[in-house]
All heavy atoms as a GROMACS GRO file, in nm:
protein
  608
    1MET      N    1   6.472   0.984  16.411
    1MET     CA    2   6.536   0.944  16.286
    1MET      C    3   6.572   1.070  16.207
    1MET      O    4   6.497   1.166  16.192
    1MET     CB    5   6.441   0.862  16.203
    1MET     CG    6   6.486   0.838  16.058
    1MET     SD    7   6.373   0.755  15.944
    1MET     CE    8   6.244   0.701  16.036
    2LEU      N    9   6.695   1.069  16.164
    2LEU     CA   10   6.742   1.185  16.084
    2LEU      C   11   6.743   1.147  15.934
    2LEU      O   12   6.752   1.033  15.896
    2LEU     CB   13   6.884   1.220  16.121
    2LEU     CG   14   6.914   1.257  16.265
    2LEU    CD1   15   7.062   1.277  16.296
    2LEU    CD2   16   6.834   1.385  16.300
    3HIS      N   17   6.729   1.247  15.855
    3HIS     CA   18   6.729   1.233  15.709
    3HIS      C   19   6.848   1.159  15.661
    3HIS      O   20   6.839   1.059  15.583
    3HIS     CB   21   6.720   1.377  15.647
    3HIS     CG   22   6.721   1.379  15.498
    3HIS    ND1   23   6.835   1.407  15.426
    3HIS    CD2   24   6.628   1.352  15.404
    3HIS    CE1   25   6.808   1.399  15.296
    3HIS    NE2   26   6.681   1.369  15.286
    4GLU      N   27   6.964   1.194  15.711
    4GLU     CA   28   7.089   1.127  15.672
    4GLU      C   29   7.093   0.984  15.712
    4GLU      O   30   7.149   0.900  15.645
    4GLU     CB   31   7.216   1.204  15.737
    4GLU     CG   32   7.235   1.344  15.692
    4GLU     CD   33   7.145   1.444  15.762
    4GLU    OE1   34   7.086   1.421  15.866
    4GLU    OE2   35   7.128   1.558  15.707
    5GLN      N   36   7.036   0.954  15.832
    5GLN     CA   37   7.036   0.809  15.876
    5GLN      C   38   6.952   0.725  15.782
    5GLN      O   39   6.982   0.613  15.753
    5GLN     CB   40   6.971   0.805  16.014
    5GLN     CG   41   7.064   0.852  16.126
    5GLN     CD   42   6.996   0.852  16.260
    5GLN    OE1   43   6.890   0.902  16.273
    5GLN    NE2   44   7.057   0.783  16.356
    6LEU      N   45   6.838   0.777  15.739
    6LEU     CA   46   6.752   0.706  15.646
    6LEU      C   47   6.823   0.670  15.516
    6LEU      O   48   6.824   0.556  15.468
    6LEU     CB   49   6.623   0.779  15.621
    6LEU     CG   50   6.522   0.712  15.536
    6LEU    CD1   51   6.478   0.572  15.579
    6LEU    CD2   52   6.403   0.800  15.500
    7TRP      N   53   6.886   0.771  15.460
    7TRP     CA   54   6.958   0.750  15.333
    7TRP      C   55   7.079   0.660  15.348
    7TRP      O   56   7.112   0.579  15.269
    7TRP     CB   57   6.993   0.884  15.270
    7TRP     CG   58   6.873   0.946  15.204
    7TRP    CD1   59   6.804   1.054  15.249
    7TRP    CD2   60   6.805   0.901  15.092
    7TRP    NE1   61   6.702   1.081  15.166
    7TRP    CE2   62   6.699   0.990  15.069
    7TRP    CE3   63   6.831   0.799  14.999
    7TRP    CZ2   64   6.610   0.978  14.958
    7TRP    CZ3   65   6.744   0.788  14.892
    7TRP    CH2   66   6.634   0.875  14.871
    8HIS      N   67   7.147   0.669  15.470
    8HIS     CA   68   7.255   0.585  15.498
    8HIS      C   69   7.208   0.438  15.504
    8HIS      O   70   7.275   0.352  15.450
    8HIS     CB   71   7.325   0.628  15.632
    8HIS     CG   72   7.433   0.539  15.674
    8HIS    ND1   73   7.561   0.539  15.622
    8HIS    CD2   74   7.433   0.441  15.774
    8HIS    CE1   75   7.632   0.448  15.680
    8HIS    NE2   76   7.559   0.387  15.769
    9ALA      N   77   7.093   0.420  15.566
    9ALA     CA   78   7.039   0.282  15.581
    9ALA      C   79   7.006   0.223  15.443
    9ALA      O   80   7.030   0.105  15.413
    9ALA     CB   81   6.911   0.285  15.668
   10ILE      N   82   6.956   0.307  15.352
   10ILE     CA   83   6.924   0.263  15.220
   10ILE      C   84   7.053   0.223  15.146
   10ILE      O   85   7.062   0.119  15.080
   10ILE     CB   86   6.845   0.368  15.141
   10ILE    CG1   87   6.703   0.376  15.194
   10ILE    CG2   88   6.839   0.336  14.991
   10ILE    CD1   89   6.622   0.493  15.153
   11ASP      N   90   7.153   0.308  15.160
   11ASP     CA   91   7.289   0.275  15.100
   11ASP      C   92   7.342   0.146  15.147
   11ASP      O   93   7.394   0.056  15.078
   11ASP     CB   94   7.385   0.391  15.124
   11ASP     CG   95   7.349   0.518  15.055
   11ASP    OD1   96   7.279   0.511  14.951
   11ASP    OD2   97   7.401   0.618  15.104
   12LYS      N   98   7.335   0.125  15.286
   12LYS     CA   99   7.390   0.005  15.346
   12LYS      C  100   7.309  -0.116  15.309
   12LYS      O  101   7.358  -0.226  15.293
   12LYS     CB  102   7.392   0.019  15.497
   12LYS     CG  103   7.502   0.112  15.546
   12LYS     CD  104   7.635   0.055  15.500
   12LYS     CE  105   7.749   0.139  15.547
   12LYS     NZ  106   7.881   0.081  15.503
   13LEU      N  107   7.171  -0.099  15.296
   13LEU     CA  108   7.090  -0.218  15.252
   13LEU      C  109   7.130  -0.256  15.113
   13LEU      O  110   7.146  -0.378  15.081
   13LEU     CB  111   6.942  -0.178  15.261
   13LEU     CG  112   6.841  -0.289  15.210
   13LEU    CD1  113   6.866  -0.420  15.293
   13LEU    CD2  114   6.703  -0.242  15.226
   14ALA      N  115   7.148  -0.160  15.024
   14ALA     CA  116   7.192  -0.191  14.883
   14ALA      C  117   7.326  -0.265  14.890
   14ALA      O  118   7.341  -0.372  14.824
   14ALA     CB  119   7.206  -0.063  14.804
   15GLU      N  120   7.417  -0.215  14.970
   15GLU     CA  121   7.549  -0.277  14.986
   15GLU      C  122   7.532  -0.426  15.032
   15GLU      O  123   7.606  -0.515  14.983
   15GLU     CB  124   7.634  -0.196  15.078
   15GLU     CG  125   7.775  -0.246  15.092
   15GLU     CD  126   7.850  -0.155  15.189
   15GLU    OE1  127   7.851  -0.028  15.169
   15GLU    OE2  128   7.914  -0.202  15.285
   16SER      N  129   7.448  -0.444  15.130
   16SER     CA  130   7.429  -0.580  15.181
   16SER      C  131   7.373  -0.675  15.085
   16SER      O  132   7.389  -0.793  15.095
   16SER     CB  133   7.338  -0.572  15.314
   16SER     OG  134   7.206  -0.565  15.277
   17GLN      N  135   7.308  -0.623  14.985
   17GLN     CA  136   7.248  -0.704  14.875
   17GLN      C  137   7.346  -0.713  14.757
   17GLN      O  138   7.305  -0.765  14.651
   17GLN     CB  139   7.115  -0.640  14.829
   17GLN     CG  140   7.010  -0.635  14.941
   17GLN     CD  141   6.962  -0.772  14.979
   17GLN    OE1  142   6.924  -0.855  14.893
   17GLN    NE2  143   6.965  -0.799  15.106
   18HIS      N  144   7.461  -0.661  14.776
   18HIS     CA  145   7.568  -0.663  14.667
   18HIS      C  146   7.514  -0.596  14.539
   18HIS      O  147   7.538  -0.649  14.432
   18HIS     CB  148   7.610  -0.807  14.640
   18HIS     CG  149   7.650  -0.876  14.767
   18HIS    ND1  150   7.767  -0.850  14.831
   18HIS    CD2  151   7.595  -0.972  14.838
   18HIS    CE1  152   7.781  -0.930  14.939
   18HIS    NE2  153   7.673  -1.005  14.944
   19THR      N  154   7.454  -0.485  14.558
   19THR     CA  155   7.407  -0.405  14.443
   19THR      C  156   7.419  -0.258  14.473
   19THR      O  157   7.460  -0.219  14.580
   19THR     CB  158   7.256  -0.444  14.416
   19THR    OG1  159   7.221  -0.382  14.288
   19THR    CG2  160   7.162  -0.394  14.521
   20THR      N  161   7.387  -0.182  14.371
   20THR     CA  162   7.385  -0.033  14.390
   20THR      C  163   7.248   0.010  14.439
   20THR      O  164   7.155  -0.069  14.437
   20THR     CB  165   7.411   0.031  14.251
   20THR    OG1  166   7.306  -0.005  14.159
   20THR    CG2  167   7.550  -0.013  14.197
   21CYS      N  168   7.234   0.140  14.465
   21CYS     CA  169   7.101   0.190  14.497
   21CYS      C  170   7.008   0.177  14.378
   21CYS      O  171   6.888   0.151  14.398
   21CYS     CB  172   7.116   0.338  14.542
   21CYS     SG  173   7.180   0.351  14.713
   22SER      N  174   7.058   0.191  14.258
   22SER     CA  175   6.972   0.177  14.141
   22SER      C  176   6.924   0.034  14.127
   22SER      O  177   6.811   0.004  14.091
   22SER     CB  178   7.049   0.215  14.016
   22SER     OG  179   7.075   0.355  14.014
   23GLY      N  180   7.023  -0.062  14.156
   23GLY     CA  181   6.990  -0.202  14.150
   23GLY      C  182   6.886  -0.236  14.254
   23GLY      O  183   6.791  -0.319  14.234
   24LEU      N  184   6.898  -0.176  14.371
   24LEU     CA  185   6.802  -0.198  14.482
   24LEU      C  186   6.659  -0.154  14.442
   24LEU      O  187   6.567  -0.221  14.461
   24LEU     CB  188   6.849  -0.130  14.610
   24LEU     CG  189   6.764  -0.140  14.731
   24LEU    CD1  190   6.760  -0.290  14.776
   24LEU    CD2  191   6.816  -0.050  14.845
   25ALA      N  192   6.658  -0.036  14.377
   25ALA     CA  193   6.528   0.019  14.331
   25ALA      C  194   6.461  -0.076  14.229
   25ALA      O  195   6.347  -0.109  14.238
   25ALA     CB  196   6.552   0.155  14.275
   26ARG      N  197   6.543  -0.116  14.131
   26ARG     CA  198   6.492  -0.212  14.029
   26ARG      C  199   6.445  -0.339  14.091
   26ARG      O  200   6.336  -0.390  14.050
   26ARG     CB  201   6.599  -0.233  13.917
   26ARG     CG  202   6.614  -0.116  13.824
   26ARG     CD  203   6.705  -0.151  13.702
   26ARG     NE  204   6.835  -0.201  13.740
   26ARG     CZ  205   6.943  -0.126  13.762
   26ARG    NH1  206   6.930   0.008  13.750
   26ARG    NH2  207   7.057  -0.178  13.796
   27LEU      N  208   6.519  -0.391  14.182
   27LEU     CA  209   6.487  -0.519  14.246
   27LEU      C  210   6.347  -0.504  14.322
   27LEU      O  211   6.266  -0.595  14.330
   27LEU     CB  212   6.589  -0.558  14.350
   27LEU     CG  213   6.565  -0.676  14.441
   27LEU    CD1  214   6.566  -0.807  14.355
   27LEU    CD2  215   6.673  -0.682  14.546
   28SER      N  216   6.320  -0.382  14.365
   28SER     CA  217   6.198  -0.355  14.441
   28SER      C  218   6.080  -0.312  14.353
   28SER      O  219   5.975  -0.278  14.399
   28SER     CB  220   6.228  -0.244  14.543
   28SER     OG  221   6.333  -0.279  14.625
   29GLY      N  222   6.103  -0.310  14.218
   29GLY     CA  223   6.000  -0.267  14.125
   29GLY      C  224   5.980  -0.118  14.116
   29GLY      O  225   5.876  -0.072  14.081
   30LEU      N  226   6.082  -0.044  14.154
   30LEU     CA  227   6.074   0.102  14.152
   30LEU      C  228   6.156   0.159  14.037
   30LEU      O  229   6.240   0.089  13.983
   30LEU     CB  230   6.128   0.151  14.291
   30LEU     CG  231   6.059   0.101  14.407
   30LEU    CD1  232   6.140   0.132  14.536
   30LEU    CD2  233   5.922   0.165  14.422
   31ASP      N  234   6.142   0.284  14.011
   31ASP     CA  235   6.218   0.358  13.909
   31ASP      C  236   6.366   0.353  13.954
   31ASP      O  237   6.399   0.373  14.076
   31ASP     CB  238   6.171   0.499  13.898
   31ASP     CG  239   6.247   0.576  13.799
   31ASP    OD1  240   6.360   0.623  13.835
   31ASP    OD2  241   6.206   0.587  13.686
   32ALA      N  242   6.450   0.324  13.869
   32ALA     CA  243   6.596   0.299  13.898
   32ALA      C  244   6.664   0.427  13.955
   32ALA      O  245   6.760   0.418  14.020
   32ALA     CB  246   6.673   0.253  13.778
   33THR      N  247   6.603   0.540  13.932
   33THR     CA  248   6.668   0.669  13.979
   33THR      C  249   6.613   0.721  14.117
   33THR      O  250   6.660   0.814  14.163
   33THR     CB  251   6.642   0.778  13.872
   33THR    OG1  252   6.509   0.811  13.867
   33THR    CG2  253   6.699   0.739  13.738
   34ILE      N  254   6.523   0.643  14.175
   34ILE     CA  255   6.454   0.691  14.292
   34ILE      C  256   6.550   0.720  14.410
   34ILE      O  257   6.528   0.806  14.492
   34ILE     CB  258   6.340   0.598  14.335
   34ILE    CG1  259   6.251   0.664  14.439
   34ILE    CG2  260   6.393   0.469  14.386
   34ILE    CD1  261   6.119   0.595  14.468
   35PHE      N  262   6.658   0.643  14.421
   35PHE     CA  263   6.755   0.659  14.528
   35PHE      C  264   6.881   0.730  14.491
   35PHE      O  265   6.975   0.736  14.570
   35PHE     CB  266   6.788   0.521  14.581
   35PHE     CG  267   6.677   0.439  14.643
   35PHE    CD1  268   6.658   0.307  14.614
   35PHE    CD2  269   6.579   0.502  14.718
   35PHE    CE1  270   6.557   0.229  14.667
   35PHE    CE2  271   6.478   0.430  14.772
   35PHE     CZ  272   6.466   0.293  14.745
   36ASN      N  273   6.885   0.799  14.369
   36ASN     CA  274   6.996   0.874  14.333
   36ASN      C  275   7.031   0.980  14.428
   36ASN      O  276   6.942   1.050  14.487
   36ASN     CB  277   6.971   0.938  14.198
   36ASN     CG  278   6.986   0.843  14.080
   36ASN    OD1  279   7.002   0.725  14.093
   36ASN    ND2  280   6.969   0.898  13.962
   37LYS      N  281   7.157   1.004  14.452
   37LYS     CA  282   7.202   1.110  14.546
   37LYS      C  283   7.147   1.247  14.507
   37LYS      O  284   7.109   1.327  14.597
   37LYS     CB  285   7.351   1.116  14.555
   37LYS     CG  286   7.411   0.992  14.620
   37LYS     CD  287   7.552   1.003  14.655
   37LYS     CE  288   7.612   0.869  14.696
   37LYS     NZ  289   7.599   0.842  14.840
   38SER      N  290   7.126   1.272  14.382
   38SER     CA  291   7.068   1.403  14.334
   38SER      C  292   6.922   1.414  14.378
   38SER      O  293   6.872   1.524  14.375
   38SER     CB  294   7.085   1.413  14.187
   38SER     OG  295   7.003   1.317  14.118
   39LYS      N  296   6.856   1.310  14.412
   39LYS     CA  297   6.711   1.319  14.446
   39LYS      C  298   6.693   1.320  14.600
   39LYS      O  299   6.577   1.318  14.644
   39LYS     CB  300   6.637   1.207  14.381
   39LYS     CG  301   6.633   1.214  14.235
   39LYS     CD  302   6.540   1.120  14.172
   39LYS     CE  303   6.524   1.145  14.026
   39LYS     NZ  304   6.426   1.062  13.964
   40ARG      N  305   6.798   1.324  14.676
   40ARG     CA  306   6.788   1.318  14.818
   40ARG      C  307   6.758   1.455  14.882
   40ARG      O  308   6.717   1.460  14.994
   40ARG     CB  309   6.915   1.260  14.877
   40ARG     CG  310   6.928   1.113  14.836
   40ARG     CD  311   7.055   1.050  14.884
   40ARG     NE  312   7.064   0.916  14.827
   40ARG     CZ  313   7.138   0.824  14.871
   40ARG    NH1  314   7.216   0.843  14.977
   40ARG    NH2  315   7.139   0.699  14.815
   41THR      N  316   6.777   1.560  14.800
   41THR     CA  317   6.731   1.692  14.846
   41THR      C  318   6.664   1.765  14.728
   41THR      O  319   6.692   1.727  14.612
   41THR     CB  320   6.853   1.782  14.888
   41THR    OG1  321   6.949   1.784  14.783
   41THR    CG2  322   6.921   1.728  15.007
   42SER      N  323   6.586   1.861  14.758
   42SER     CA  324   6.508   1.928  14.653
   42SER      C  325   6.610   2.032  14.587
   42SER      O  326   6.712   2.055  14.642
   42SER     CB  327   6.393   2.004  14.708
   42SER     OG  328   6.436   2.114  14.785
   43PRO      N  329   6.567   2.087  14.473
   43PRO     CA  330   6.660   2.186  14.410
   43PRO      C  331   6.697   2.304  14.496
   43PRO      O  332   6.799   2.366  14.482
   43PRO     CB  333   6.574   2.234  14.285
   43PRO     CG  334   6.488   2.117  14.256
   43PRO     CD  335   6.454   2.055  14.392
   44VAL      N  336   6.613   2.332  14.601
   44VAL     CA  337   6.641   2.443  14.696
   44VAL      C  338   6.703   2.395  14.822
   44VAL      O  339   6.715   2.466  14.920
   44VAL     CB  340   6.510   2.524  14.724
   44VAL    CG1  341   6.464   2.595  14.599
   44VAL    CG2  342   6.401   2.441  14.783
   45GLY      N  343   6.740   2.267  14.822
   45GLY     CA  344   6.813   2.213  14.936
   45GLY      C  345   6.731   2.155  15.048
   45GLY      O  346   6.791   2.115  15.154
   46GLN      N  347   6.603   2.143  15.030
   46GLN     CA  348   6.521   2.081  15.132
   46GLN      C  349   6.536   1.930  15.129
   46GLN      O  350   6.535   1.870  15.023
   46GLN     CB  351   6.376   2.116  15.112
   46GLN     CG  352   6.343   2.262  15.129
   46GLN     CD  353   6.358   2.300  15.277
   46GLN    OE1  354   6.316   2.227  15.371
   46GLN    NE2  355   6.418   2.414  15.298
   47PRO      N  356   6.539   1.862  15.241
   47PRO     CA  357   6.554   1.714  15.242
   47PRO      C  358   6.431   1.652  15.182
   47PRO      O  359   6.323   1.692  15.203
   47PRO     CB  360   6.574   1.680  15.390
   47PRO     CG  361   6.539   1.795  15.464
   47PRO     CD  362   6.538   1.918  15.375
   48ARG      N  363   6.454   1.549  15.099
   48ARG     CA  364   6.346   1.465  15.047
   48ARG      C  365   6.347   1.335  15.127
   48ARG      O  366   6.451   1.268  15.133
   48ARG     CB  367   6.364   1.440  14.898
   48ARG     CG  368   6.331   1.559  14.814
   48ARG     CD  369   6.325   1.517  14.669
   48ARG     NE  370   6.279   1.627  14.587
   48ARG     CZ  371   6.315   1.643  14.459
   48ARG    NH1  372   6.396   1.563  14.406
   48ARG    NH2  373   6.277   1.752  14.398
   49TRP      N  374   6.233   1.297  15.176
   49TRP     CA  375   6.222   1.173  15.252
   49TRP      C  376   6.161   1.062  15.167
   49TRP      O  377   6.074   1.086  15.091
   49TRP     CB  378   6.126   1.201  15.375
   49TRP     CG  379   6.195   1.290  15.474
   49TRP    CD1  380   6.199   1.426  15.468
   49TRP    CD2  381   6.268   1.249  15.590
   49TRP    NE1  382   6.271   1.470  15.580
   49TRP    CE2  383   6.308   1.366  15.658
   49TRP    CE3  384   6.298   1.119  15.646
   49TRP    CZ2  385   6.384   1.365  15.780
   49TRP    CZ3  386   6.373   1.123  15.763
   49TRP    CH2  387   6.410   1.241  15.830
   50VAL      N  388   6.210   0.947  15.188
   50VAL     CA  389   6.159   0.826  15.124
   50VAL      C  390   6.023   0.795  15.185
   50VAL      O  391   6.007   0.794  15.312
   50VAL     CB  392   6.254   0.711  15.136
   50VAL    CG1  393   6.198   0.585  15.071
   50VAL    CG2  394   6.387   0.745  15.079
   51SER      N  395   5.924   0.760  15.106
   51SER     CA  396   5.792   0.724  15.165
   51SER      C  397   5.794   0.590  15.236
   51SER      O  398   5.874   0.505  15.203
   51SER     CB  399   5.686   0.721  15.056
   51SER     OG  400   5.697   0.605  14.968
   52THR      N  401   5.698   0.569  15.324
   52THR     CA  402   5.694   0.439  15.392
   52THR      C  403   5.653   0.331  15.292
   52THR      O  404   5.699   0.214  15.306
   52THR     CB  405   5.589   0.451  15.504
   52THR    OG1  406   5.464   0.488  15.457
   52THR    CG2  407   5.637   0.532  15.618
   53GLU      N  408   5.574   0.361  15.189
   53GLU     CA  409   5.538   0.261  15.088
   53GLU      C  410   5.664   0.216  15.013
   53GLU      O  411   5.683   0.100  14.989
   53GLU     CB  412   5.445   0.322  14.987
   53GLU     CG  413   5.402   0.227  14.880
   53GLU     CD  414   5.302   0.290  14.786
   53GLU    OE1  415   5.275   0.408  14.790
   53GLU    OE2  416   5.252   0.213  14.703
   54THR      N  417   5.758   0.309  14.981
   54THR     CA  418   5.879   0.272  14.909
   54THR      C  419   5.966   0.188  15.000
   54THR      O  420   6.026   0.089  14.958
   54THR     CB  421   5.956   0.400  14.871
   54THR    OG1  422   5.874   0.476  14.772
   54THR    CG2  423   6.095   0.369  14.806
   55ILE      N  424   5.979   0.226  15.125
   55ILE     CA  425   6.061   0.144  15.220
   55ILE      C  426   6.001   0.004  15.230
   55ILE      O  427   6.072  -0.098  15.230
   55ILE     CB  428   6.064   0.217  15.358
   55ILE    CG1  429   6.150   0.342  15.343
   55ILE    CG2  430   6.129   0.116  15.463
   55ILE    CD1  431   6.145   0.429  15.467
   56ALA      N  432   5.867  -0.004  15.240
   56ALA     CA  433   5.809  -0.137  15.250
   56ALA      C  434   5.836  -0.222  15.128
   56ALA      O  435   5.865  -0.341  15.149
   56ALA     CB  436   5.653  -0.116  15.266
   57LYS      N  437   5.830  -0.162  15.007
   57LYS     CA  438   5.861  -0.240  14.883
   57LYS      C  439   6.006  -0.287  14.888
   57LYS      O  440   6.034  -0.407  14.846
   57LYS     CB  441   5.836  -0.151  14.764
   57LYS     CG  442   5.694  -0.128  14.736
   57LYS     CD  443   5.676  -0.041  14.613
   57LYS     CE  444   5.528  -0.023  14.580
   57LYS     NZ  445   5.506   0.061  14.462
   58VAL      N  446   6.094  -0.213  14.936
   58VAL     CA  447   6.239  -0.252  14.944
   58VAL      C  448   6.259  -0.362  15.040
   58VAL      O  449   6.323  -0.457  15.020
   58VAL     CB  450   6.323  -0.130  14.972
   58VAL    CG1  451   6.472  -0.169  15.007
   58VAL    CG2  452   6.325  -0.028  14.853
   59LEU      N  453   6.193  -0.346  15.151
   59LEU     CA  454   6.211  -0.448  15.262
   59LEU      C  455   6.152  -0.589  15.214
   59LEU      O  456   6.212  -0.688  15.237
   59LEU     CB  457   6.142  -0.407  15.390
   59LEU     CG  458   6.201  -0.280  15.459
   59LEU    CD1  459   6.129  -0.247  15.584
   59LEU    CD2  460   6.351  -0.298  15.484
   60VAL      N  461   6.038  -0.586  15.151
   60VAL     CA  462   5.974  -0.709  15.099
   60VAL      C  463   6.061  -0.767  14.992
   60VAL      O  464   6.096  -0.887  14.995
   60VAL     CB  465   5.832  -0.682  15.041
   60VAL    CG1  466   5.786  -0.795  14.965
   60VAL    CG2  467   5.739  -0.649  15.158
   61ALA      N  468   6.113  -0.688  14.898
   61ALA     CA  469   6.196  -0.738  14.791
   61ALA      C  470   6.325  -0.801  14.840
   61ALA      O  471   6.384  -0.894  14.778
   61ALA     CB  472   6.226  -0.628  14.692
   62THR      N  473   6.383  -0.743  14.950
   62THR     CA  474   6.510  -0.791  15.000
   62THR      C  475   6.497  -0.889  15.121
   62THR      O  476   6.600  -0.931  15.170
   62THR     CB  477   6.600  -0.673  15.040
   62THR    OG1  478   6.530  -0.600  15.144
   62THR    CG2  479   6.632  -0.583  14.919
   63HIS      N  480   6.377  -0.920  15.151
   63HIS     CA  481   6.349  -1.003  15.270
   63HIS      C  482   6.414  -0.951  15.393
   63HIS      O  483   6.485  -1.027  15.468
   63HIS     CB  484   6.392  -1.150  15.237
   63HIS     CG  485   6.333  -1.206  15.118
   63HIS    ND1  486   6.200  -1.246  15.107
   63HIS    CD2  487   6.389  -1.224  14.990
   63HIS    CE1  488   6.180  -1.283  14.980
   63HIS    NE2  489   6.286  -1.274  14.916
   64THR      N  490   6.406  -0.822  15.413
   64THR     CA  491   6.469  -0.752  15.528
   64THR      C  492   6.358  -0.715  15.624
   64THR      O  493   6.259  -0.656  15.587
   64THR     CB  494   6.543  -0.629  15.483
   64THR    OG1  495   6.639  -0.671  15.384
   64THR    CG2  496   6.614  -0.556  15.595
   65THR      N  497   6.383  -0.742  15.752
   65THR     CA  498   6.285  -0.690  15.853
   65THR      C  499   6.309  -0.547  15.884
   65THR      O  500   6.418  -0.489  15.855
   65THR     CB  501   6.307  -0.772  15.983
   65THR    OG1  502   6.430  -0.736  16.047
   65THR    CG2  503   6.293  -0.923  15.964
   66ILE      N  504   6.205  -0.484  15.942
   66ILE     CA  505   6.223  -0.344  15.978
   66ILE      C  506   6.338  -0.329  16.081
   66ILE      O  507   6.410  -0.233  16.077
   66ILE     CB  508   6.088  -0.281  16.033
   66ILE    CG1  509   6.101  -0.128  16.042
   66ILE    CG2  510   6.043  -0.349  16.154
   66ILE    CD1  511   6.102  -0.054  15.916
   67ARG      N  512   6.344  -0.425  16.168
   67ARG     CA  513   6.450  -0.422  16.270
   67ARG      C  514   6.588  -0.421  16.199
   67ARG      O  515   6.680  -0.346  16.234
   67ARG     CB  516   6.444  -0.540  16.364
   67ARG     CG  517   6.547  -0.534  16.478
   67ARG     CD  518   6.532  -0.658  16.566
   67ARG     NE  519   6.635  -0.653  16.663
   67ARG     CZ  520   6.622  -0.676  16.789
   67ARG    NH1  521   6.498  -0.710  16.831
   67ARG    NH2  522   6.722  -0.674  16.872
   68GLN      N  523   6.609  -0.515  16.108
   68GLN     CA  524   6.735  -0.520  16.036
   68GLN      C  525   6.763  -0.385  15.962
   68GLN      O  526   6.876  -0.336  15.959
   68GLN     CB  527   6.731  -0.631  15.931
   68GLN     CG  528   6.737  -0.766  15.992
   68GLN     CD  529   6.704  -0.879  15.894
   68GLN    OE1  530   6.612  -0.863  15.805
   68GLN    NE2  531   6.773  -0.991  15.903
   69PHE      N  532   6.664  -0.328  15.904
   69PHE     CA  533   6.673  -0.200  15.831
   69PHE      C  534   6.720  -0.094  15.927
   69PHE      O  535   6.813  -0.018  15.900
   69PHE     CB  536   6.548  -0.168  15.763
   69PHE     CG  537   6.560  -0.037  15.684
   69PHE    CD1  538   6.631  -0.029  15.569
   69PHE    CD2  539   6.476   0.074  15.722
   69PHE    CE1  540   6.637   0.089  15.494
   69PHE    CE2  541   6.483   0.190  15.650
   69PHE     CZ  542   6.566   0.200  15.536
   70VAL      N  543   6.651  -0.084  16.043
   70VAL     CA  544   6.686   0.018  16.141
   70VAL      C  545   6.836   0.004  16.189
   70VAL      O  546   6.907   0.104  16.217
   70VAL     CB  547   6.590   0.021  16.258
   70VAL    CG1  548   6.633   0.109  16.368
   70VAL    CG2  549   6.450   0.065  16.207
   71GLU      N  550   6.875  -0.119  16.195
   71GLU     CA  551   7.019  -0.142  16.240
   71GLU      C  552   7.116  -0.080  16.140
   71GLU      O  553   7.225  -0.034  16.178
   71GLU     CB  554   7.046  -0.290  16.255
   71GLU     CG  555   6.979  -0.352  16.377
   71GLU     CD  556   6.993  -0.501  16.387
   71GLU    OE1  557   7.062  -0.565  16.299
   71GLU    OE2  558   6.940  -0.561  16.483
   72PHE      N  559   7.081  -0.070  16.018
   72PHE     CA  560   7.168  -0.006  15.916
   72PHE      C  561   7.181   0.148  15.942
   72PHE      O  562   7.278   0.207  15.896
   72PHE     CB  563   7.111  -0.019  15.771
   72PHE     CG  564   7.134  -0.159  15.714
   72PHE    CD1  565   7.024  -0.230  15.668
   72PHE    CD2  566   7.253  -0.222  15.712
   72PHE    CE1  567   7.044  -0.358  15.611
   72PHE    CE2  568   7.273  -0.345  15.660
   72PHE     CZ  569   7.164  -0.412  15.609
   73PHE      N  570   7.091   0.205  16.022
   73PHE     CA  571   7.099   0.347  16.057
   73PHE      C  572   7.239   0.371  16.127
   73PHE      O  573   7.287   0.482  16.120
   73PHE     CB  574   6.990   0.390  16.147
   73PHE     CG  575   6.860   0.413  16.084
   73PHE    CD1  576   6.810   0.337  15.977
   73PHE    CD2  577   6.772   0.512  16.133
   73PHE    CE1  578   6.690   0.357  15.922
   73PHE    CE2  579   6.647   0.525  16.075
   73PHE     CZ  580   6.606   0.456  15.970
   74TYR      N  581   7.282   0.270  16.201
   74TYR     CA  582   7.390   0.288  16.290
   74TYR      C  583   7.519   0.214  16.250
   74TYR      O  584   7.617   0.214  16.319
   74TYR     CB  585   7.355   0.244  16.432
   74TYR     CG  586   7.228   0.314  16.474
   74TYR    CD1  587   7.103   0.245  16.478
   74TYR    CD2  588   7.225   0.444  16.516
   74TYR    CE1  589   6.985   0.309  16.514
   74TYR    CE2  590   7.109   0.511  16.554
   74TYR     CZ  591   6.994   0.442  16.553
   74TYR     OH  592   6.877   0.504  16.591
   75THR      N  593   7.521   0.147  16.134
   75THR     CA  594   7.640   0.083  16.080
   75THR      C  595   7.727   0.180  16.007
   75THR      O  596   7.682   0.274  15.949
   75THR     CB  597   7.603  -0.038  15.997
   75THR    OG1  598   7.528   0.007  15.880
   75THR    CG2  599   7.524  -0.139  16.069
   76LYS      N  600   7.853   0.147  16.009
   76LYS     CA  601   7.947   0.241  15.935
   76LYS      C  602   7.978   0.176  15.800
   76LYS      O  603   7.959   0.068  15.769
   76LYS     CB  604   8.074   0.247  16.013
   76LYS     CG  605   8.044   0.324  16.144
   76LYS     CD  606   8.167   0.385  16.196
   76LYS     CE  607   8.132   0.451  16.329
   76LYS     NZ  608   8.156   0.591  16.343
   0.00000   0.00000   0.00000
């Protein structure tokens, strides 16, 4: 799994829910800014990874299986 694939999957999941990444975060009970593009890398350019706990909250809130989520890695 690549950093870019994970963030792409989050973007696509939000799109599939007809919402923004901020809306997806709020729906999942998370801070609305957690998925902002500015938070995807550190100030020095290091990739920031989403925790498995955060992914789990998003999947539960959207009724998405891990398999469905992984499929978003490869969608355009």
